[in-house]
C-alpha positions as CSV (number, residue, x, y, z in Angstrom):
1,M,113.4,76.5,148.5
2,C,113.6,74.7,151.7
3,Q,116.4,74.1,154.4
4,V,117.5,70.6,155.2
5,L,119.6,69.8,158.1
6,I,122.7,67.6,157.0
7,T,122.5,64.5,159.3
8,D,124.9,62.2,157.3
9,V,127.4,60.9,160.0
10,S,130.3,62.2,157.8
11,V,129.5,65.8,158.7
12,S,127.4,65.5,161.8
13,R,130.6,66.1,163.8
14,L,130.4,69.7,162.9
15,R,127.3,70.2,165.0
16,N,128.9,69.3,168.5
17,K,129.4,72.6,170.0
18,N,126.7,75.0,171.2
19,T,126.4,77.7,168.6
20,E,123.9,79.2,166.3
21,R,126.1,80.1,163.5
22,Q,125.3,78.2,160.4
23,L,126.7,77.9,156.9
24,I,124.1,77.9,154.0
25,I,125.4,75.9,151.1
26,V,124.1,76.5,147.6
27,L,125.9,74.6,145.0
28,D,126.4,75.1,141.1
29,I,127.7,71.7,139.9
30,E,128.9,72.9,136.5
31,S,131.2,75.6,138.0
32,Y,133.2,72.8,139.9
33,Q,133.5,70.4,137.0
34,A,137.3,71.3,136.8
35,E,137.9,70.5,140.5
36,L,135.7,67.7,141.4
37,P,136.8,64.0,141.4
38,E,135.1,62.3,138.5
39,F,133.1,59.8,140.7
40,I,131.6,62.6,142.7
41,L,130.7,64.7,139.5
42,K,129.2,61.9,137.8
43,S,127.2,60.9,140.7
44,A,126.0,64.4,141.5
45,L,125.0,65.2,137.8
46,E,123.1,62.0,137.4
47,E,121.2,62.5,140.5
48,R,120.4,66.2,139.7
49,N,118.8,65.1,136.5
50,T,116.8,62.4,138.3
51,E,113.3,63.7,139.3
52,S,113.2,61.3,142.2
53,H,116.2,63.0,143.9
54,F,116.2,66.8,143.3
55,E,116.0,69.2,140.5
56,N,118.1,72.3,141.8
57,F,121.5,72.0,143.7
58,K,123.5,75.2,143.9
59,M,126.3,76.6,145.9
60,N,128.0,79.9,146.0
61,K,131.7,79.4,144.8
62,E,133.0,81.6,147.5
63,I,132.3,79.9,150.8
64,Q,132.7,82.0,154.0
65,V,133.9,79.6,156.8
66,D,133.2,81.1,160.3
67,R,133.5,78.3,162.9
68,I,131.2,75.8,161.0
69,I,129.2,73.9,163.8
70,Q,125.8,73.5,162.0
71,C,125.5,73.1,158.4
72,Q,122.5,73.4,156.2
73,L,121.9,72.7,152.5
74,E,119.7,74.9,150.6
75,V,117.9,72.9,147.8
76,D,114.7,72.3,146.0
77,L,113.8,68.8,146.9
78,K,111.6,66.1,145.4
79,S,112.7,63.6,148.1
80,K,115.5,62.8,150.6
81,I,119.1,63.7,149.9
82,S,120.7,60.7,148.1
83,K,124.3,59.2,148.2
84,G,125.5,61.4,145.3
85,S,124.7,64.6,147.0
86,I,126.1,63.5,150.4
87,Y,129.3,62.7,148.5
88,F,129.1,66.3,147.1
89,L,128.3,67.8,150.5
90,T,131.0,65.9,152.4
91,Y,133.6,67.1,149.8
92,M,132.8,70.7,150.3
93,L,132.4,70.4,154.0
94,Y,135.8,68.6,154.1
95,M,137.4,71.6,152.5
96,A,135.8,74.0,154.9
97,E,136.6,71.9,158.0
98,L,140.3,71.8,157.0
99,K,140.4,75.5,156.8
100,M,139.0,75.5,160.4
101,S,141.3,72.8,162.0
102,L,144.6,71.9,159.9
103,F,145.0,75.2,158.4
104,Q,145.1,77.3,161.4
105,N,148.9,77.3,161.7
106,I,149.9,77.6,158.0
107,T,150.4,80.6,155.8
108,E,148.1,81.6,152.9
109,E,150.7,80.6,150.4
110,E,150.8,77.2,152.0
111,K,147.1,76.9,151.7
112,N,147.3,77.9,148.0
113,I,149.9,75.1,147.4
114,I,147.5,72.5,149.1
115,D,144.5,73.7,146.9
116,E,146.8,73.4,143.8
117,L,147.9,70.0,144.6
118,R,144.1,69.0,145.1
119,R,143.3,70.4,141.8
120,R,146.2,68.6,140.0
121,T,145.7,65.1,141.3
122,I,142.0,64.9,142.3
123,H,140.8,63.2,139.1
124,D,143.5,60.4,139.8
125,I,142.6,59.5,143.5
126,S,140.1,56.8,144.2
127,P,137.0,57.1,146.3
128,K,138.7,55.4,149.1
129,M,141.6,57.9,149.2
130,F,139.0,60.7,149.0
131,E,137.9,59.6,152.4
132,D,141.2,60.8,153.8
133,E,140.6,64.4,154.9
134,T,144.2,65.2,155.4
135,L,145.5,63.6,152.3
136,F,146.7,66.7,150.3
137,Y,147.9,68.6,153.5
138,R,150.1,65.6,154.6
139,F,151.9,65.2,151.3
140,C,152.4,69.0,151.1
141,K,153.7,69.1,154.7
142,A,156.1,66.1,154.0
143,R,157.8,67.8,151.2
144,D,157.9,71.4,153.1
145,F,155.1,72.6,150.7
146,N,157.2,72.3,147.6
147,L,154.4,71.7,145.1
148,K,156.4,69.7,142.5
149,E,157.9,67.4,145.0
150,A,154.6,66.9,146.9
151,E,152.8,66.0,143.6
152,N,155.6,63.5,142.7
153,M,155.4,62.1,146.1
154,L,151.5,61.7,145.8
155,R,151.6,60.3,142.3
156,K,154.0,57.5,143.5
157,H,151.7,56.8,146.3
158,I,148.7,56.4,144.0
159,I,150.6,53.9,141.9
160,W,151.6,51.9,145.1
161,R,148.2,52.0,146.3
162,K,147.0,50.4,143.3
163,E,149.7,47.8,143.3
164,M,148.9,46.8,146.9
165,Q,145.1,47.0,146.2
166,L,144.7,49.0,149.5
167,D,141.4,50.3,148.6
168,S,140.0,46.8,149.4
169,F,142.9,45.7,151.7
170,L,140.9,45.8,154.9
171,T,138.3,43.4,153.6
172,S,140.3,41.3,151.1
173,Y,143.4,40.6,153.0
174,K,143.4,37.6,155.7
175,P,146.4,37.8,158.0
176,P,148.2,34.5,158.6
177,E,147.2,32.9,161.8
178,V,150.7,32.9,163.3
179,L,150.9,36.7,163.1
180,K,147.4,37.4,164.4
181,K,147.9,35.1,167.5
182,H,151.7,35.4,168.2
183,I,153.0,38.7,167.0
184,S,152.8,41.5,169.4
185,C,151.4,44.5,167.3
186,N,148.6,45.7,169.6
187,F,145.9,48.5,169.4
188,L,145.9,49.9,172.9
189,C,143.7,53.0,172.9
190,F,143.3,56.5,171.8
191,D,145.4,59.1,173.4
192,K,144.2,62.4,175.2
193,E,144.0,64.1,171.8
194,G,142.2,61.3,170.3
195,C,145.1,59.7,168.3
196,V,145.7,55.9,168.1
197,V,148.2,54.3,170.3
198,R,149.9,51.1,169.4
199,Y,152.1,48.8,171.5
200,L,154.7,46.4,170.2
201,D,156.9,44.2,172.5
202,Y,159.9,44.0,170.2
203,G,162.5,42.9,172.7
204,Q,160.8,39.6,173.5
205,T,159.6,38.6,170.0
206,D,160.6,35.3,168.9
207,M,162.6,36.1,165.7
208,I,163.7,32.7,165.0
209,G,160.1,31.5,165.3
210,L,158.6,34.5,163.3
211,W,161.0,34.0,160.5
212,S,160.5,30.2,160.4
213,S,156.7,30.7,160.3
214,A,156.3,33.6,157.9
215,K,157.8,34.9,154.7
216,K,159.1,38.5,154.8
217,F,156.3,39.9,152.5
218,D,153.7,38.3,154.7
219,V,155.2,40.2,157.7
220,F,155.2,43.4,155.6
221,K,151.5,43.2,154.6
222,Y,150.5,42.3,158.1
223,L,152.1,45.5,159.2
224,I,150.5,47.6,156.5
225,H,147.1,45.9,157.4
226,S,147.7,47.0,161.0
227,S,148.2,50.6,159.9
228,E,145.1,50.6,157.5
229,Q,143.1,49.5,160.5
230,D,144.4,52.4,162.5
231,F,143.6,54.9,159.8
232,E,139.9,53.4,159.7
233,A,139.8,53.7,163.5
234,L,140.9,57.2,163.4
235,K,138.3,58.1,160.8
236,Q,135.5,56.8,163.1
237,H,136.9,58.4,166.1
238,S,137.1,61.6,164.4
239,K,133.2,61.5,163.9
240,K,132.8,60.5,167.4
241,I,134.9,63.3,169.1
242,G,134.1,66.1,166.5
243,K,137.5,66.9,165.2
244,V,140.0,65.6,162.7
245,V,142.5,63.2,164.2
246,Y,144.9,61.2,161.8
247,Q,148.2,60.4,163.8
248,I,149.5,57.2,165.5
249,S,151.7,57.0,168.6
250,Y,153.9,53.8,168.9
251,I,155.4,52.4,172.0
252,Y,158.2,50.1,171.3
253,N,159.3,47.9,174.3
254,F,162.8,46.7,173.8
255,G,163.1,44.9,177.2
256,N,165.0,41.8,177.2
257,L,166.3,42.5,173.7
258,S,168.9,39.8,173.0
259,F,172.0,40.2,170.8
260,A,170.3,37.6,168.4
261,N,167.1,39.8,167.9
262,A,169.2,43.0,167.6
263,T,171.2,41.8,164.7
264,H,168.7,39.2,163.1
265,R,169.3,39.6,159.3
266,K,165.8,39.1,158.2
267,N,164.5,41.6,160.8
268,I,167.0,44.1,159.9
269,E,166.4,43.8,156.2
270,I,162.6,44.3,156.3
271,T,162.7,47.1,159.0
272,P,164.4,49.7,156.9
273,Y,162.3,48.7,153.8
274,Y,159.2,48.9,156.0
275,L,160.0,52.3,157.3
276,K,160.8,53.8,153.9
277,I,157.6,52.5,152.6
278,C,155.7,54.2,155.6
279,Q,157.6,57.5,155.0
280,D,156.9,57.6,151.3
281,N,153.3,56.6,151.7
282,Y,152.0,57.5,155.1
283,P,153.7,61.0,155.6
284,D,152.9,62.8,158.9
285,R,150.8,59.9,160.2
286,I,153.3,59.3,163.1
287,K,152.7,61.5,166.2
288,N,155.2,60.0,168.7
289,V,157.5,57.0,169.0
290,F,158.2,55.9,172.5
291,I,161.3,53.6,172.8
292,I,161.2,52.0,176.4
293,N,163.6,49.6,178.2
294,A,166.2,50.2,175.6
295,N,169.3,48.2,176.4
296,C,172.8,48.1,175.0
297,Y,171.8,46.0,172.0
298,F,169.2,48.6,171.1
299,S,172.0,51.0,169.9
300,L,173.2,48.2,167.6
301,F,169.8,47.8,166.0
302,F,169.2,51.7,165.9
303,S,172.6,52.3,164.1
304,I,171.5,50.3,161.2
305,I,168.1,51.9,160.7
306,K,168.7,55.4,161.7
307,H,169.9,56.7,158.3
308,I,166.5,55.6,156.8
309,L,164.6,57.9,159.1
310,S,163.8,61.5,158.0
311,S,164.7,64.4,160.4
312,A,161.0,64.9,161.0
313,L,160.6,61.4,162.1
314,L,163.8,61.4,164.1
315,S,162.5,64.4,166.1
316,K,159.4,62.5,167.2
317,I,161.5,59.5,168.9
318,R,161.6,59.6,172.6
319,C,164.2,57.0,174.0
320,Y,164.1,55.7,177.5
321,K,166.0,53.1,179.5
322,A,164.4,51.4,182.5
323,D,163.2,54.6,184.2
324,G,161.2,57.6,183.2
325,W,158.9,56.5,180.5
326,K,155.8,55.7,182.7
327,E,155.5,59.3,183.7
328,E,156.0,60.6,180.1
329,L,153.4,58.2,178.7
330,L,150.8,59.4,181.2
331,K,151.3,63.1,179.7
332,F,150.0,61.9,176.6
333,I,147.5,59.0,177.6
334,D,144.8,58.9,180.3
335,A,145.6,56.5,183.2
336,D,142.3,54.6,182.7
337,D,143.2,53.9,179.2
338,L,146.8,52.9,179.7
339,P,147.5,49.2,180.8
340,A,148.9,48.9,184.1
341,F,152.2,47.2,183.0
342,L,152.8,50.6,181.1
343,G,152.0,52.7,184.1
344,G,148.3,53.1,183.8
345,N,145.3,51.9,185.8
346,K,143.8,49.6,183.2
347,T,143.8,45.8,183.9
348,D,142.1,42.7,182.8
349,P,138.7,41.8,184.3
350,D,140.5,39.6,186.9
351,G,143.0,42.4,187.9
352,N,145.9,41.0,185.8
353,P,148.1,44.1,185.0
354,L,149.6,42.5,182.0
355,C,146.1,42.8,180.2
356,N,146.5,39.5,178.4
357,T,143.0,39.8,177.2
358,F,143.8,42.4,174.6
359,V,147.5,42.7,174.6
360,I,149.9,40.0,173.0
361,H,153.2,40.0,174.6
362,G,156.3,38.6,173.0
363,H,156.6,34.7,173.4
364,K,157.9,31.7,171.7
365,I,156.1,30.8,168.6
366,P,154.9,27.0,168.5
367,E,157.0,25.0,166.1
368,S,153.7,23.7,164.5
369,Y,153.6,27.0,162.6
370,Y,157.0,26.5,161.0
371,L,156.7,26.5,157.2
372,C,159.0,23.4,156.9
373,N,161.4,21.4,159.0
374,H,164.7,23.3,159.1
375,E,167.6,21.5,157.3
376,K,171.0,23.4,157.6
377,K,172.2,24.4,154.3
378,L,175.1,26.5,154.9
379,S,177.5,23.7,155.1
380,V,177.1,22.7,151.6
381,A,177.3,26.3,150.0
382,S,180.1,26.7,147.7
383,D,181.5,30.0,149.4
384,V,181.3,28.8,153.0
385,E,184.3,28.5,155.1
386,K,184.8,25.7,157.7
387,L,186.4,26.4,161.1
388,I,187.2,23.9,163.8
389,V,187.3,25.5,167.3
390,A,189.1,23.3,169.7
391,R,188.0,22.8,173.2
392,S,189.0,25.6,175.6
393,S,190.1,27.9,172.7
394,K,189.0,30.4,170.2
395,E,189.3,31.5,166.4
396,E,189.3,35.0,165.1
397,I,188.5,36.4,161.7
398,N,189.7,40.1,160.8
399,F,188.3,42.5,158.6
400,E,190.0,45.9,157.6
401,V,187.3,48.6,157.3
402,S,188.6,51.5,155.2
403,K,185.4,53.4,154.7
404,V,183.1,54.7,157.3
405,G,179.5,53.3,157.1
406,S,180.5,50.0,155.7
407,I,178.3,47.1,156.7
408,L,180.0,44.0,158.1
409,E,177.6,40.9,157.3
410,W,177.9,37.4,158.7
411,E,176.1,34.1,158.9
412,F,177.1,30.9,160.6
413,E,176.1,27.6,161.9
414,T,177.4,25.0,164.1
415,K,177.2,21.3,163.3
416,N,175.9,20.7,166.9
417,R,175.7,22.6,170.1
418,D,176.5,26.2,170.7
419,I,179.4,28.6,170.3
420,G,180.5,32.1,171.8
421,F,180.3,34.9,169.4
422,S,181.7,38.5,169.7
423,L,182.9,41.4,167.8
424,Y,185.9,43.8,168.4
425,L,187.4,47.0,166.8
426,K,191.0,48.0,167.0
427,E,191.3,51.5,165.5
428,N,195.2,51.5,165.3
429,E,198.2,49.9,166.7
430,L,198.4,52.3,169.7
431,E,194.9,51.8,170.9
432,D,193.7,48.6,172.7
433,R,191.0,46.6,171.1
434,V,187.4,47.6,172.2
435,E,184.4,45.3,172.5
436,L,181.6,46.1,170.3
437,I,179.3,43.1,170.8
438,G,179.8,41.2,174.0
439,K,180.3,37.4,173.9
440,Q,177.1,35.6,173.2
441,R,176.5,31.8,173.3
442,I,174.4,31.1,170.3
443,D,172.7,27.9,169.3
444,T,171.9,27.4,165.6
445,C,169.9,24.3,165.9
446,Y,166.8,26.1,164.6
447,D,168.3,28.4,162.0
448,T,171.4,29.6,160.5
449,E,172.7,32.8,162.7
450,K,172.6,36.0,160.5
451,G,173.5,39.4,161.5
452,L,175.2,42.6,160.6
453,F,177.0,45.7,162.1
454,K,177.4,49.3,160.7
455,C,181.0,50.2,161.1
456,E,181.1,53.9,162.1
457,K,184.9,53.8,162.6
458,L,187.9,52.9,160.6
459,G,190.1,50.1,161.8
460,I,190.3,46.3,162.1
461,Y,187.0,44.6,163.0
462,T,187.4,41.1,164.4
463,I,184.7,38.4,164.7
464,V,185.6,35.9,167.5
465,F,184.3,32.3,167.8
466,D,184.9,31.4,171.5
467,N,184.8,27.8,172.7
468,T,186.9,28.4,175.8
469,Y,184.0,27.5,178.1
470,S,183.8,24.0,176.8
471,W,186.5,21.6,178.2
472,I,185.2,18.6,176.4
473,H,183.8,19.4,173.0
474,Q,185.3,20.9,170.0
475,K,183.1,22.9,167.5
476,E,182.6,22.5,163.9
477,I,181.5,25.9,162.4
478,Y,180.5,26.8,158.9
479,F,180.5,30.5,158.0
480,R,180.8,33.4,155.6
481,A,181.2,37.1,156.1
482,R,181.8,40.1,154.1
483,L,182.1,43.9,154.0
484,R,179.9,46.0,151.9
485,V,179.5,49.8,151.4
486,D,175.9,50.8,152.3
487,S,174.5,52.2,149.0
488,E,172.2,54.6,150.8
489,D,175.1,56.3,152.5
490,E,177.0,56.3,149.4
491,N,174.3,58.0,147.5
492,Q,173.9,60.7,150.3
493,Q,177.7,61.5,150.2
């Protein structure tokens, strides 16, 4: 017998602190056949029977874990430790390390549930999934350690991963150039605890340009790709700092958010879909969400998506207007890592506080990326209505809402020039009409204007097309609008 120090990078982080305590690992492969993933078991068994690797490989089933910093393997060796045995060692050390870190604040019963979920599903996960040291813990936590629900959630995730081909996604997927160069979805740094920080300039994103240049599924895949990049970065950073980190903090800048962006239909359609996918497949990955520079239109946007968010995620959202957020960010992120425009010290080499060398800010997308020349089609739709708004006048369309949570949807385009748009609510005959969306002058030369509003109160909702500012031109408008009951709310009630 000889003792061999494990130097594989996947476990080297366990040797960072000064200590003489060691874990001696002796492994009996057959005793673990019911618990090991097939790809590890097959590799270990094949290599154990190959003289060029090693003859004997045994481990005591009861592992005593006590601040594992140095790990040694006790084996009879013919040559160096091979890939299969490193797989095996990493698996066992992974379980030991979780007991040291993630399991510190959970009960013995919860630990047993995690172990049981692992035993039930470990033969169904892929080698790539196996690299995620927090997999079973996160899915159990997301379902409050209800084993049946956690298993159901994880099995659905396994199916989704296969459908999306996520095991090879980082190498096989090539993001469209327009998204890489012109969409603000930036990796900033790691925070004080080692978690990823990502910045998104939502308020100034060119939504018309985005949806004229990319299909919804392209944007969805790009966001998933960004998340997968972050998970890989966290895995590598964990090795560097000597502890498991697995979460992401997001900074969403809603500065200069316009009415058009807040109510853009395509954006509102994909955002809840993306959030639901993330909650179902990436549980407990979000550490914090910082909403900064939130203006009046942010509440319109948030009212539509908040019913999608779990209570756990809602508790992680911190919302700020123009003030107070810089100091808060510095509590979590070192000033030297945080860009100057967000309150830190980091700048471009030339001193530019906007950090344009590594941060994409919201800006207009060149029309050369547009998928096709836009042709207005709403005017020829069979269910469209035509309005002529005379110069210096306005037209109103009323909708009676009899169910709280109903969604008012609209789309319209002008034959030429712009038109004023606003939305009002009158709850009853005794109340004055209340402005919900202030008047916006909207130009539909690039695309049909689409939006929606969640009706939290009963009453008469009124869409107003306003041309009072034009003394010369009448406006020809083609529009359609409808009320629908939100299916999510209906199911919850």
